[in-house]
Backbone as ProteinMPNN parsed JSONL, in Angstrom:
{"seq_chain_A": "MANEEKLLQENDDLKQIIKEQKEIIEQLKQLLYGKKTEKIPVNENQTSLFDDEELDEMAEEVEYDEVVEKTTKTVVRHHSKKAKVGKRKKYLDKLEQVDQVHALSQQDLICPDCHQEMEKIGTRVASREVELEPAKVHCVNHLVETAKCHHCHPGPRIKSVQVK", "coords_chain_A": {"N_chain_A": [[-29.446, -81.628, -11.029], [-30.002, -83.313, -8.946], [-31.759, -81.797, -7.553], [-33.894, -81.769, -9.285], [-34.683, -84.475, -9.242], [-35.418, -84.646, -6.624], [-37.662, -82.955, -6.608], [-39.358, -84.377, -8.339], [-39.759, -86.699, -6.821], [-41.069, -85.583, -4.602], [-43.365, -84.674, -5.884], [-44.512, -87.144, -6.655], [-45.034, -88.176, -4.105], [-46.925, -86.341, -3.172], [-48.998, -86.791, -5.011], [-49.676, -89.38, -4.245], [-50.683, -88.883, -1.659], [-52.911, -87.312, -2.307], [-54.422, -89.21, -3.694], [-54.99, -91.037, -1.608], [-56.502, -89.361, 0.062], [-58.72, -88.858, -1.579], [-59.839, -91.425, -1.633], [-60.567, -91.713, 1.041], [-62.506, -89.688, 1.197], [-64.446, -90.713, -0.567], [-65.184, -93.026, 0.866], [-66.314, -91.846, 3.144], [-68.451, -90.462, 1.946], [-69.918, -92.64, 1.055], [-70.633, -93.768, 3.5], [-72.21, -91.704, 4.509], [-74.165, -91.068, 2.488], [-74.745, -93.443, 1.196], [-76.276, -96.736, 0.582], [-78.097, -98.148, 3.229], [-78.494, -100.671, 5.686], [-80.743, -101.977, 8.032], [-79.578, -103.398, 10.609], [-79.928, -105.173, 13.478], [-78.031, -105.385, 16.312], [-77.257, -108.407, 17.947], [-77.493, -109.322, 21.221], [-75.676, -111.517, 23.061], [-76.071, -112.147, 25.72], [-78.691, -111.63, 26.149], [-81.77, -113.099, 26.742], [-84.058, -115.129, 24.88], [-87.517, -114.734, 24.096], [-88.783, -116.875, 23.06], [-88.576, -120.44, 22.579], [-85.941, -122.344, 20.984], [-87.066, -124.225, 19.304], [-89.625, -123.176, 18.815], [-88.934, -120.852, 17.44], [-87.823, -121.948, 15.132], [-90.117, -123.167, 14.054], [-91.701, -120.925, 13.552], [-90.165, -119.664, 11.611], [-90.392, -121.493, 9.542], [-93.073, -121.281, 8.907], [-93.379, -118.839, 7.618], [-93.671, -117.759, 4.38], [-92.592, -116.469, 1.336], [-93.973, -115.439, -1.559], [-94.058, -113.578, -3.678], [-92.709, -110.365, -4.448], [-94.056, -107.244, -3.875], [-94.096, -104.053, -5.064], [-94.896, -100.899, -3.904], [-95.826, -97.794, -5.063], [-96.075, -94.376, -4.433], [-97.613, -91.369, -5.379], [-97.359, -87.985, -5.135], [-99.521, -85.368, -5.587], [-99.694, -82.041, -6.257], [-102.176, -79.8, -5.997], [-102.615, -76.979, -6.145], [-100.751, -74.027, -5.506], [-101.033, -71.878, -2.867], [-101.084, -68.417, -2.915], [-99.51, -65.91, -1.011], [-101.299, -63.298, 0.455], [-100.936, -59.93, -0.484], [-100.05, -57.562, 1.781], [-101.917, -54.73, 2.701], [-102.459, -53.807, 0.125], [-105.135, -53.846, -0.792], [-106.289, -52.016, 0.952], [-104.969, -49.631, 0.243], [-105.943, -49.337, -2.337], [-108.719, -49.029, -1.84], [-108.673, -46.667, -0.383], [-108.113, -44.774, -2.328], [-110.427, -44.469, -3.745], [-113.63, -42.726, -4.147], [-115.182, -41.912, -1.119], [-117.962, -43.17, 0.577], [-120.02, -42.958, 3.27], [-121.932, -45.182, 5.151], [-124.101, -45.341, 7.666], [-124.955, -47.545, 10.213], [-127.322, -47.381, 12.4], [-127.971, -47.597, 15.946], [-130.919, -48.938, 17.283], [-133.7, -47.649, 19.243], [-134.452, -49.614, 21.015], [-132.104, -51.099, 21.122], [-130.535, -49.369, 22.543], [-131.126, -49.725, 25.19], [-129.871, -51.055, 28.13], [-129.216, -54.478, 28.524], [-128.683, -55.617, 30.991], [-129.03, -53.833, 33.274], [-131.183, -52.341, 32.462], [-131.128, -49.619, 31.951], [-130.776, -46.494, 30.125], [-128.441, -46.438, 27.474], [-125.451, -44.635, 26.534], [-124.474, -43.123, 23.491], [-121.28, -43.642, 22.144], [-119.652, -43.428, 19.952], [-118.518, -44.291, 16.586], [-117.462, -47.026, 14.495], [-115.492, -48.524, 11.867], [-116.881, -51.201, 10.379], [-116.82, -52.789, 8.089], [-115.575, -52.717, 4.703], [-116.422, -52.149, 1.351], [-116.435, -52.412, -2.227], [-118.485, -50.737, -4.439], [-120.067, -50.851, -7.527], [-121.425, -48.655, -9.654], [-123.237, -47.876, -12.606], [-120.868, -46.6, -14.696], [-119.592, -45.452, -12.503], [-117.595, -45.669, -9.656], [-117.255, -46.347, -6.243], [-116.242, -46.363, -2.767], [-117.787, -47.963, -0.098], [-118.089, -47.313, 3.219], [-118.944, -49.062, 5.964], [-120.209, -47.937, 8.796], [-120.529, -48.437, 12.241], [-122.574, -47.719, 14.899], [-121.726, -47.314, 18.323], [-122.536, -47.997, 21.688], [-122.434, -47.214, 25.207], [-122.979, -48.363, 28.504], [-123.26, -46.572, 31.426], [-124.155, -47.274, 33.881], [-123.846, -49.924, 34.603], [-122.273, -52.375, 36.582], [-119.774, -54.821, 37.283], [-118.088, -53.839, 35.259], [-117.877, -51.717, 32.304], [-120.586, -51.835, 29.979], [-120.67, -52.484, 26.628], [-122.163, -51.956, 23.475], [-122.958, -52.713, 20.079], [-124.182, -52.441, 16.674], [-124.776, -55.325, 14.679], [-123.377, -55.956, 11.595], [-124.537, -57.21, 8.551]], "CA_chain_A": [[-30.185, -82.835, -11.278], [-30.484, -83.832, -7.669], [-32.913, -80.964, -7.217], [-34.978, -82.226, -10.148], [-35.124, -85.762, -8.718], [-36.095, -84.355, -5.353], [-38.971, -82.398, -6.949], [-40.169, -85.456, -8.89], [-40.131, -87.558, -5.69], [-42.068, -84.838, -3.816], [-44.577, -84.682, -6.694], [-45.098, -88.479, -6.52], [-45.567, -88.284, -2.736], [-48.151, -85.527, -3.096], [-50.03, -87.504, -5.769], [-50.107, -90.503, -3.41], [-51.504, -88.316, -0.582], [-54.183, -86.907, -2.918], [-55.156, -90.441, -3.97], [-55.487, -91.546, -0.325], [-57.546, -88.442, 0.527], [-59.912, -89.103, -2.392], [-60.423, -92.681, -1.169], [-61.215, -91.417, 2.327], [-63.716, -88.899, 0.898], [-65.43, -91.634, -1.135], [-65.678, -93.874, 1.949], [-67.191, -91.027, 3.979], [-69.676, -90.225, 1.178], [-70.674, -93.888, 1.071], [-71.232, -93.888, 4.834], [-73.219, -90.664, 4.72], [-75.238, -91.074, 1.504], [-74.899, -94.75, 0.578], [-77.351, -97.603, 1.045], [-77.941, -98.58, 4.612], [-79.38, -101.743, 6.112], [-81.03, -101.914, 9.455], [-79.197, -104.637, 11.275], [-79.998, -105.033, 14.93], [-77.02, -106.239, 16.935], [-77.817, -109.397, 18.859], [-76.737, -109.435, 22.464], [-75.645, -112.931, 23.443], [-76.533, -112.268, 27.099], [-80.135, -111.426, 26.136], [-82.506, -114.35, 26.553], [-85.139, -115.015, 23.922], [-88.849, -115.011, 24.616], [-89.234, -118.12, 22.469], [-87.615, -121.545, 22.531], [-85.354, -122.529, 19.66], [-88.014, -124.988, 18.491], [-90.689, -122.264, 18.387], [-88.371, -119.961, 16.424], [-87.706, -122.715, 13.897], [-91.471, -123.338, 13.527], [-92.155, -119.635, 13.003], [-89.398, -119.42, 10.389], [-90.929, -122.368, 8.509], [-94.415, -120.825, 8.552], [-93.326, -117.65, 6.773], [-93.317, -118.036, 2.998], [-92.695, -115.301, 0.485], [-94.217, -115.863, -2.93], [-93.652, -112.535, -4.61], [-92.443, -109.052, -3.866], [-94.917, -106.233, -4.475], [-93.616, -102.703, -4.781], [-95.934, -99.881, -3.92], [-95.309, -96.451, -5.308], [-97.058, -93.324, -4.166], [-97.358, -90.163, -6.144], [-97.942, -86.82, -4.494], [-99.964, -84.399, -6.572], [-99.976, -80.734, -5.67], [-103.271, -79.213, -6.781], [-102.304, -75.573, -6.386], [-99.991, -73.355, -4.464], [-101.736, -70.662, -2.489], [-100.202, -67.261, -2.855], [-99.711, -65.085, 0.164], [-101.933, -62.029, 0.127], [-100.068, -58.783, -0.276], [-100.616, -56.783, 2.871], [-102.119, -53.31, 2.496], [-102.754, -53.445, -1.26], [-106.565, -53.573, -0.888], [-106.559, -50.785, 1.701], [-104.502, -48.507, -0.565], [-106.875, -49.19, -3.453], [-109.984, -48.479, -1.336], [-108.466, -45.279, 0.042], [-108.063, -43.914, -3.512], [-111.775, -44.287, -4.294], [-114.536, -41.805, -3.466], [-115.652, -42.547, 0.106], [-119.361, -42.967, 0.932], [-120.253, -43.573, 4.578], [-123.28, -45.676, 5.398], [-124.15, -45.545, 9.11], [-125.949, -48.482, 10.726], [-127.599, -46.789, 13.701], [-128.593, -48.407, 16.994], [-132.337, -48.596, 17.483], [-134.029, -47.269, 20.629], [-134.473, -50.849, 21.8], [-130.706, -51.485, 21.335], [-129.916, -48.439, 23.484], [-131.493, -50.125, 26.547], [-128.915, -52.027, 28.643], [-129.904, -55.729, 28.853], [-128.418, -56.015, 32.37], [-129.665, -52.971, 34.287], [-132.342, -51.724, 31.81], [-130.963, -48.16, 31.883], [-130.465, -46.041, 28.777], [-127.012, -46.394, 27.191], [-125.025, -43.414, 25.859], [-123.695, -43.371, 22.277], [-119.898, -43.191, 22.378], [-118.91, -43.255, 18.71], [-118.727, -45.235, 15.486], [-116.25, -47.706, 14.022], [-115.651, -49.118, 10.542], [-117.085, -52.635, 10.514], [-116.345, -53.412, 6.853], [-115.471, -51.829, 3.543], [-116.665, -52.883, 0.112], [-116.484, -51.6, -3.442], [-119.748, -50.818, -5.162], [-119.942, -50.365, -8.89], [-122.628, -48.126, -10.277], [-122.901, -47.662, -14.013], [-119.906, -45.529, -14.951], [-119.158, -44.811, -11.262], [-117.093, -46.598, -8.652], [-116.952, -45.692, -4.965], [-116.031, -47.26, -1.632], [-118.787, -47.779, 0.949], [-117.603, -47.615, 4.558], [-120.049, -49.39, 6.856], [-119.9, -47.457, 10.126], [-121.422, -49.014, 13.222], [-122.648, -46.946, 16.138], [-121.409, -48.059, 19.527], [-123.094, -47.348, 22.873], [-121.853, -47.698, 26.462], [-123.825, -48.165, 29.674], [-122.487, -46.056, 32.561], [-124.787, -47.71, 35.119], [-123.518, -51.318, 34.898], [-121.073, -52.706, 37.351], [-118.444, -54.364, 37.648], [-117.383, -53.178, 34.169], [-118.792, -51.053, 31.368], [-121.279, -52.677, 28.999], [-120.595, -51.814, 25.327], [-123.013, -52.636, 22.521], [-122.961, -52.129, 18.746], [-125.038, -53.136, 15.712], [-124.102, -56.361, 13.891], [-123.544, -55.72, 10.168], [-124.673, -58.478, 7.838]], "C_chain_A": [[-30.738, -83.441, -10.008], [-31.744, -83.085, -7.241], [-34.13, -81.418, -8.024], [-35.546, -83.562, -9.662], [-35.902, -85.578, -7.413], [-37.512, -83.829, -5.615], [-39.901, -83.482, -7.519], [-40.648, -86.4, -7.779], [-41.221, -86.887, -4.847], [-43.405, -84.82, -4.557], [-45.288, -86.032, -6.586], [-45.714, -88.674, -5.137], [-46.889, -87.523, -2.607], [-49.295, -86.187, -3.872], [-50.578, -88.676, -4.964], [-51.019, -90.012, -2.277], [-52.875, -87.919, -1.13], [-55.046, -88.131, -3.192], [-55.761, -91.013, -2.696], [-56.632, -90.681, 0.201], [-58.847, -88.642, -0.269], [-60.609, -90.388, -1.97], [-61.164, -92.483, 0.149], [-62.521, -90.661, 2.102], [-64.803, -89.805, 0.342], [-66.026, -92.545, -0.065], [-66.654, -93.093, 2.834], [-68.507, -90.714, 3.265], [-70.557, -91.469, 1.197], [-71.354, -94.086, 2.422], [-72.39, -92.921, 5.014], [-74.413, -90.825, 3.785], [-75.543, -92.449, 0.915], [-76.066, -95.54, 1.133], [-77.052, -98.073, 2.455], [-78.906, -99.735, 4.869], [-79.58, -101.613, 7.604], [-80.741, -103.277, 10.064], [-79.19, -104.369, 12.769], [-78.941, -105.951, 15.543], [-77.672, -107.16, 17.967], [-76.903, -109.492, 20.072], [-76.826, -110.889, 22.923], [-76.152, -113.148, 24.864], [-78.052, -112.116, 27.217], [-80.824, -112.77, 25.907], [-83.686, -114.102, 25.625], [-86.468, -115.319, 24.606], [-89.356, -116.366, 24.137], [-88.141, -119.18, 22.596], [-87.054, -121.644, 21.119], [-86.306, -123.285, 18.737], [-89.122, -124.074, 17.955], [-90.184, -121.323, 17.306], [-88.244, -120.679, 15.094], [-89.072, -122.903, 13.246], [-91.977, -122.048, 12.882], [-91.421, -119.321, 11.709], [-89.938, -120.27, 9.248], [-92.294, -121.897, 8.024], [-94.397, -119.665, 7.565], [-92.858, -118.057, 5.382], [-93.531, -116.763, 2.194], [-92.851, -115.774, -0.943], [-93.713, -114.814, -3.914], [-93.463, -111.226, -3.853], [-93.293, -108.035, -4.616], [-94.374, -104.875, -4.072], [-94.783, -101.736, -4.892], [-95.267, -98.536, -4.146], [-96.428, -95.465, -5.034], [-96.634, -92.086, -4.932], [-98.081, -89.013, -5.459], [-98.27, -85.796, -5.566], [-100.312, -83.114, -5.843], [-101.011, -80.053, -6.554], [-102.986, -77.754, -7.137], [-101.482, -75.042, -5.221], [-100.727, -72.063, -4.14], [-100.725, -69.53, -2.367], [-100.537, -66.453, -1.608], [-100.304, -63.748, -0.273], [-100.962, -60.893, 0.415], [-100.748, -57.849, 0.707], [-100.735, -55.32, 2.458], [-102.5, -52.904, 1.088], [-104.225, -53.075, -1.422], [-106.905, -52.245, -0.205], [-106.137, -49.563, 0.895], [-105.457, -48.26, -1.727], [-108.176, -48.546, -2.974], [-109.835, -47.024, -0.91], [-108.455, -44.311, -1.137], [-109.452, -43.6, -4.062], [-112.538, -43.219, -3.523], [-115.155, -42.536, -2.275], [-117.112, -42.167, 0.368], [-119.584, -43.695, 2.247], [-121.717, -43.971, 4.713], [-123.331, -46.059, 6.873], [-125.28, -46.507, 9.447], [-126.209, -48.065, 12.178], [-128.21, -47.813, 14.658], [-130.048, -47.979, 17.139], [-132.556, -48.205, 18.949], [-134.016, -48.498, 21.526], [-133.035, -51.316, 22.097], [-130.01, -50.574, 22.344], [-130.307, -48.722, 24.933], [-130.536, -51.228, 26.985], [-129.656, -53.308, 29.034], [-129.691, -56.176, 30.302], [-129.19, -55.168, 33.385], [-130.875, -52.216, 33.758], [-132.316, -50.197, 31.878], [-130.63, -47.779, 30.441], [-128.949, -45.92, 28.617], [-126.685, -45.135, 26.404], [-124.205, -43.791, 24.622], [-122.284, -42.822, 22.496], [-119.097, -43.06, 21.094], [-119.301, -44.266, 17.653], [-117.391, -45.877, 15.142], [-116.537, -48.294, 12.649], [-115.737, -50.625, 10.72], [-116.591, -53.365, 9.269], [-116.278, -52.363, 5.763], [-115.712, -52.682, 2.303], [-116.727, -51.917, -1.052], [-117.831, -51.827, -4.092], [-119.546, -50.191, -6.534], [-121.308, -49.917, -9.38], [-122.266, -47.899, -11.741], [-122.058, -46.392, -14.179], [-119.47, -44.801, -13.681], [-118.731, -45.888, -10.267], [-116.817, -45.802, -7.386], [-116.823, -46.753, -3.883], [-117.069, -46.937, -0.563], [-118.177, -48.211, 2.272], [-118.811, -47.869, 5.444], [-119.633, -49.009, 8.272], [-120.96, -47.975, 11.088], [-121.399, -48.141, 14.467], [-122.393, -47.858, 17.324], [-121.938, -47.282, 20.717], [-122.511, -48.011, 24.118], [-122.819, -47.392, 27.602], [-122.944, -47.722, 30.843], [-123.022, -46.564, 33.897], [-124.37, -49.12, 35.524], [-122.229, -51.436, 35.706], [-120.893, -54.202, 37.274], [-117.71, -53.654, 36.509], [-118.374, -52.549, 33.219], [-119.363, -52.038, 30.364], [-121.271, -51.896, 27.691], [-121.382, -52.642, 24.332], [-122.925, -51.93, 21.178], [-123.825, -52.994, 17.828], [-124.192, -54.166, 14.963], [-124.407, -56.108, 12.412], [-123.586, -57.063, 9.461], [-123.928, -58.443, 6.542]], "O_chain_A": [[-31.825, -84.018, -10.007], [-32.662, -83.657, -6.654], [-35.25, -81.448, -7.514], [-36.762, -83.756, -9.671], [-36.894, -86.257, -7.148], [-38.454, -84.214, -4.922], [-41.093, -83.5, -7.213], [-41.796, -86.846, -7.79], [-42.178, -87.539, -4.429], [-44.461, -84.937, -3.934], [-46.51, -86.082, -6.442], [-46.785, -89.266, -5.008], [-47.844, -88.012, -2.004], [-50.442, -86.143, -3.429], [-51.779, -88.945, -4.983], [-52.021, -90.658, -1.969], [-53.892, -88.165, -0.483], [-56.254, -88.108, -2.956], [-56.918, -91.432, -2.696], [-57.617, -91.202, 0.724], [-59.939, -88.599, 0.298], [-61.838, -90.444, -1.948], [-62.253, -93.021, 0.347], [-63.529, -90.958, 2.742], [-65.964, -89.683, 0.732], [-67.227, -92.813, -0.077], [-67.696, -93.618, 3.227], [-69.563, -90.699, 3.897], [-71.777, -91.378, 1.335], [-72.506, -94.516, 2.488], [-73.419, -93.266, 5.595], [-75.557, -90.731, 4.23], [-76.529, -92.592, 0.191], [-76.763, -95.083, 2.039], [-75.909, -98.355, 2.814], [-80.009, -99.762, 4.323], [-78.685, -101.188, 8.335], [-81.574, -104.183, 10.026], [-78.525, -103.451, 13.251], [-78.96, -107.161, 15.315], [-78.523, -106.74, 18.751], [-75.698, -109.713, 19.951], [-77.915, -111.417, 23.144], [-76.622, -114.241, 25.181], [-78.633, -112.433, 28.255], [-80.483, -113.492, 24.97], [-84.244, -113.005, 25.588], [-86.522, -116.072, 25.578], [-90.261, -116.94, 24.743], [-86.955, -118.869, 22.705], [-87.622, -121.096, 20.174], [-86.352, -123.024, 17.535], [-89.511, -124.178, 16.791], [-90.909, -121.021, 16.358], [-88.521, -120.099, 14.044], [-89.189, -122.811, 12.025], [-92.594, -122.069, 11.818], [-92.018, -118.757, 10.791], [-89.947, -119.824, 8.101], [-92.639, -122.091, 6.858], [-95.316, -119.53, 6.758], [-91.781, -118.631, 5.224], [-94.535, -116.07, 2.361], [-91.965, -116.437, -1.482], [-93.018, -115.141, -4.876], [-93.998, -111.029, -2.762], [-93.257, -107.971, -5.845], [-94.213, -104.582, -2.887], [-95.549, -101.764, -5.855], [-94.276, -98.193, -3.5], [-97.586, -95.708, -5.371], [-95.447, -91.808, -5.102], [-99.289, -89.079, -5.234], [-97.408, -85.404, -6.354], [-101.13, -83.109, -4.922], [-100.749, -79.766, -7.722], [-103.106, -77.353, -8.295], [-101.531, -75.561, -4.106], [-101.01, -71.256, -5.026], [-99.652, -69.689, -1.785], [-101.697, -66.335, -1.213], [-99.859, -63.149, -1.251], [-100.259, -60.896, 1.425], [-101.876, -57.404, 0.49], [-99.788, -54.735, 1.934], [-102.839, -51.741, 0.87], [-104.544, -52.104, -2.107], [-107.701, -51.456, -0.714], [-106.858, -48.566, 0.859], [-105.747, -47.112, -2.065], [-108.686, -47.626, -3.615], [-110.767, -46.234, -1.06], [-108.761, -43.133, -0.958], [-109.643, -42.6, -4.755], [-112.167, -42.847, -2.411], [-115.607, -43.672, -2.419], [-117.457, -40.985, 0.381], [-119.366, -44.903, 2.338], [-122.619, -43.185, 4.423], [-122.667, -47.01, 7.285], [-126.42, -46.314, 9.023], [-125.413, -48.361, 13.069], [-128.872, -48.763, 14.239], [-130.358, -46.788, 17.119], [-131.681, -48.417, 19.788], [-133.606, -48.415, 22.684], [-132.764, -51.856, 23.169], [-129.003, -50.963, 22.936], [-129.852, -48.011, 25.83], [-130.398, -52.234, 26.289], [-130.623, -53.246, 29.794], [-130.434, -57.023, 30.797], [-129.905, -55.696, 34.237], [-131.538, -51.515, 34.524], [-133.367, -49.557, 31.865], [-130.251, -48.631, 29.637], [-128.259, -45.384, 29.483], [-127.538, -44.616, 25.683], [-123.346, -44.67, 24.688], [-122.107, -41.699, 22.967], [-117.95, -42.615, 21.142], [-120.279, -44.999, 17.798], [-116.329, -45.341, 15.456], [-117.694, -48.536, 12.303], [-114.778, -51.257, 11.161], [-116.005, -54.442, 9.376], [-116.842, -51.275, 5.88], [-115.247, -53.82, 2.229], [-117.036, -50.738, -0.877], [-118.266, -52.964, -4.275], [-118.93, -49.134, -6.668], [-122.231, -50.722, -9.502], [-121.089, -47.745, -12.067], [-122.481, -45.284, -13.849], [-119.024, -43.656, -13.755], [-119.426, -46.885, -10.07], [-116.225, -44.724, -7.435], [-117.243, -47.897, -4.063], [-117.219, -45.782, -0.165], [-117.787, -49.368, 2.422], [-119.622, -46.966, 5.65], [-118.801, -49.682, 8.88], [-122.152, -47.953, 10.779], [-120.336, -47.858, 15.02], [-122.792, -49.023, 17.329], [-121.813, -46.059, 20.769], [-122.146, -49.186, 24.107], [-123.402, -46.31, 27.663], [-121.993, -48.415, 31.205], [-122.414, -46.316, 34.938], [-124.527, -49.484, 36.689], [-121.262, -50.697, 35.519], [-121.93, -54.862, 37.198], [-116.766, -52.914, 36.786], [-119.574, -52.808, 33.305], [-118.68, -52.974, 29.95], [-121.794, -50.783, 27.629], [-121.297, -53.87, 24.327], [-122.829, -50.704, 21.122], [-124.156, -54.132, 18.161], [-123.029, -53.911, 14.651], [-125.573, -56.052, 12.023], [-122.774, -57.947, 9.735], [-123.929, -59.428, 5.803]]}, "name": "protein", "num_of_chains": 1, "seq": "MANEEKLLQENDDLKQIIKEQKEIIEQLKQLLYGKKTEKIPVNENQTSLFDDEELDEMAEEVEYDEVVEKTTKTVVRHHSKKAKVGKRKKYLDKLEQVDQVHALSQQDLICPDCHQEMEKIGTRVASREVELEPAKVHCVNHLVETAKCHHCHPGPRIKSVQVK"}
């Protein structure tokens, strides 16, 4: 029986500890998430910019007739989806490929700096687009010729056609 009384006393003690811990948790929640007021501590050693009479006059001038609450509502028009990388390229690669070369004219092959003839050095893909013909779909690769001037100094002059 003494053992039973001892266990009951220990149980009561543990219940009391749990109750105290719950109170502490509630106080901490209130501090963390509860309502807060912005109270500025007044330092008694700090002198005021105004006389006591001026402060009293300013307090009398302020009158509050009514309280107006303003509410704002944020409306999200649409969420932009991130483009899936590489999906368009994979689709275009599956189509029949048709190359359309935009060649440099003779006038474009003249270097604007030294007026020497430039040498063609290759082509690059400027853009890709899908064209739909009746009952036929293919991918048009717009290739742009590029030319380089070997006579210019201090660095090489490279020129290519602008695709519209």
